[in-house]
Each structure stands twice: as C-alpha cells, then as structure tokens.
VMD Tcl script that draws the C-alpha trace (Angstrom):
set ca {
  {4.00 -2.10 3.14}
  {1.06 0.19 3.24}
  {0.69 0.46 -0.26}
  {-2.39 -0.80 -1.99}
  {-2.95 -2.71 -5.34}
  {-0.33 -2.26 -7.92}
  {1.56 0.31 -5.96}
  {3.18 -2.21 -3.94}
  {5.31 -3.44 -6.61}
  {6.83 0.05 -6.77}
  {8.48 -0.36 -3.64}
  {11.06 -2.69 -5.47}
  {12.72 0.54 -6.95}
  {13.93 1.54 -3.41}
  {17.58 1.26 -3.75}
  {18.22 0.31 -0.19}
  {17.10 -2.94 -1.01}
  {20.45 -3.28 -3.01}
  {18.69 -5.67 -5.64}
  {20.74 -4.57 -8.77}
  {19.50 -5.77 -12.11}
  {15.99 -7.14 -11.79}
  {13.02 -8.58 -13.84}
  {9.74 -8.66 -11.95}
  {6.68 -10.73 -13.37}
  {3.24 -10.41 -12.00}
  {1.81 -13.75 -10.82}
  {-1.05 -13.56 -13.14}
  {0.81 -13.99 -16.38}
  {1.51 -17.18 -18.75}
  {5.26 -17.86 -19.56}
  {5.07 -19.41 -22.82}
  {8.70 -19.72 -23.72}
  {12.03 -19.46 -22.13}
  {12.27 -15.73 -20.50}
  {16.13 -15.52 -21.07}
  {14.88 -13.86 -24.35}
  {13.60 -11.03 -22.09}
  {16.59 -10.80 -20.01}
  {18.87 -10.80 -23.05}
  {16.91 -7.93 -24.83}
  {16.93 -5.89 -21.41}
  {20.65 -6.39 -21.09}
  {21.34 -5.17 -24.76}
  {18.70 -2.27 -24.76}
  {18.55 -1.11 -21.13}
  {18.73 2.57 -20.68}
  {20.23 4.25 -17.59}
  {17.64 5.18 -14.85}
  {14.69 3.65 -16.94}
  {12.42 0.65 -16.31}
  {11.70 -1.63 -19.37}
  {7.89 -2.35 -19.48}
  {5.21 -4.20 -21.80}
  {3.77 -2.40 -24.67}
  {-0.01 -2.87 -24.90}
  {-2.49 -2.44 -27.90}
  {-5.71 -2.70 -26.01}
  {-7.06 0.52 -27.54}
  {-6.12 2.89 -30.14}
  {-4.77 5.60 -27.84}
  {-4.54 8.29 -30.50}
  {-8.05 7.62 -31.76}
  {-9.29 7.89 -28.15}
  {-7.49 11.20 -27.52}
  {-8.83 12.64 -30.44}
  {-12.36 11.73 -29.83}
  {-12.01 12.89 -26.18}
  {-13.06 9.54 -24.90}
  {-14.22 9.40 -21.24}
  {-11.87 6.39 -20.77}
  {-8.26 7.20 -19.79}
  {-6.04 5.69 -22.43}
  {-2.92 3.85 -21.62}
  {-0.30 1.61 -23.62}
  {1.74 0.63 -20.50}
  {1.74 -2.69 -18.62}
  {3.73 -3.32 -15.79}
  {3.10 -7.12 -15.40}
  {6.69 -7.34 -16.59}
  {9.17 -4.82 -15.48}
  {12.89 -5.07 -16.03}
  {15.23 -2.39 -14.36}
  {18.60 -1.61 -12.33}
  {17.42 -1.09 -8.74}
  {20.27 1.37 -7.93}
  {19.72 3.48 -10.98}
  {15.78 3.76 -10.51}
  {15.46 5.32 -6.93}
  {13.88 8.34 -8.33}
  {10.83 6.10 -8.95}
  {10.58 5.12 -5.45}
  {11.23 8.65 -4.15}
  {8.16 9.92 -6.07}
  {6.20 7.04 -4.70}
  {7.03 8.18 -1.15}
  {6.41 11.91 -1.80}
  {2.99 11.59 -3.40}
  {1.71 8.48 -1.57}
  {-1.29 9.97 -0.14}
  {-2.36 11.02 -3.53}
  {-1.12 8.54 -6.16}
  {-4.06 6.38 -5.94}
  {-6.61 9.26 -6.00}
  {-5.13 10.54 -9.35}
  {-3.97 7.24 -11.01}
  {-6.03 4.11 -11.50}
  {-2.64 2.48 -10.96}
  {1.03 2.25 -12.10}
  {0.54 1.66 -15.71}
  {-1.52 4.89 -16.04}
  {0.90 6.77 -13.59}
  {3.94 5.69 -15.98}
  {2.00 6.64 -19.07}
  {0.40 9.95 -18.34}
  {3.03 11.45 -15.79}
  {6.40 9.91 -16.58}
  {6.95 8.89 -20.36}
  {10.61 9.56 -20.17}
  {11.17 7.01 -17.21}
  {10.34 3.95 -19.25}
  {11.13 2.05 -22.46}
  {9.34 -0.94 -24.02}
  {10.09 -4.57 -24.77}
  {9.47 -5.41 -28.17}
  {5.64 -6.08 -29.08}
  {6.11 -9.62 -29.84}
  {7.62 -10.77 -26.58}
  {4.71 -9.64 -24.26}
  {1.06 -9.79 -25.23}
  {-2.13 -9.37 -23.72}
  {-4.69 -11.92 -23.73}
  {-7.16 -10.03 -25.30}
  {-4.99 -8.00 -28.15}
  {-7.46 -6.26 -30.48}
  {-4.91 -5.94 -33.01}
  {-4.62 -9.04 -35.30}
  {-1.16 -8.35 -36.63}
  {0.22 -10.00 -33.52}
  {0.41 -13.78 -33.12}
  {0.10 -14.91 -29.45}
  {1.93 -17.94 -30.15}
  {5.19 -15.87 -30.60}
  {4.85 -14.22 -27.51}
  {7.21 -15.05 -24.40}
  {4.75 -13.85 -22.03}
  {0.90 -13.26 -22.12}
  {-0.49 -11.08 -19.58}
  {-3.92 -11.54 -18.30}
  {-5.07 -8.43 -16.50}
  {-5.56 -10.10 -13.30}
  {-7.56 -12.97 -14.57}
  {-5.18 -15.94 -15.33}
  {-7.87 -18.55 -14.21}
  {-5.22 -20.89 -13.14}
  {-3.36 -21.09 -16.71}
  {-0.12 -20.09 -15.72}
  {2.63 -22.16 -17.05}
  {6.16 -22.57 -15.58}
}
mol new
graphics top color blue
foreach p $ca { graphics top sphere $p radius 0.5 }
foreach p [lrange $ca 0 end-1] q [lrange $ca 1 end] { graphics top cylinder $p $q radius 0.2 }
display resetview
C-alpha cells in the first residue's frame, strides 16, 4: 500500500476485500474490558453506510472555533472503528480519488472525517472509548473498554 500514516487503515473500506462486518483496533490502545461490549453496541446501533468511531474530548472544540484558535479542532478518533465493509466503499473511493491531496489538506483521518464528512460516521458512547489524557473530569477511565494513547502506549497494552 502506498498510503502514509493513518491513511493506510482507510484501505479497509475497499469493498473488494469482502470483509463484511469489521471492528478495527489500532495497535497502540489498551483493552481494559471485554470488547464484546463494543461489538454489541455497534450491532445494535449501526447505521447503513456509516462507520462508528470514538468520540474524544481533548479540547473544547466549540470554544476553540469561537476564539478562532490556530489549532484545528477535532473530536473524532479512528483508533477504534466498526463498519460494514460492503456498505462503506464510498469512503475508499474518496481516498483513491483525492490520494494526492489528502495528506496536504488533512493532518490525518480523524480530521478528515470531522471536517469533511461528518455525515459518514457515528460515535461509540463516551464511556466505552476514552483517551489517556482526557481533560474532562466527568469521565472515569476505569469504566472505559478501550483507552486510546495517541501513538504513545509505552508498552502498556493489555490483551
């Protein structure tokens, strides 16, 4: 595959792979509990032609937008994705169509989903997937099924 960084995982949306229902987990996450909870939630709440992603609270996106911050906000995390491969080929088609520009326009897949295609995804519940550096105290990391580490697990992954 000639895609760089997080763009490689987007090739999973190619329906020619004939993968059916999928759950994708980045290698740099910590599994704290049985992931069947994620699978069950996806099965009960999936929407046709949409991918289910993690919802993160690293920053107050609305406050950043109003203050015209120089950092581009994003509340999407693709470290955990659930989708039906045969229904999400449109995601792969856009990847191929704009391959030469995507990495110049978007820092990665998370910001691409958030800023260009908010209608292509839904979220897992906040308590299921949490980031290791949550800044919002209303979340209890012990309740999370998955902790994402933003590329810095430091050997803490559990299986």
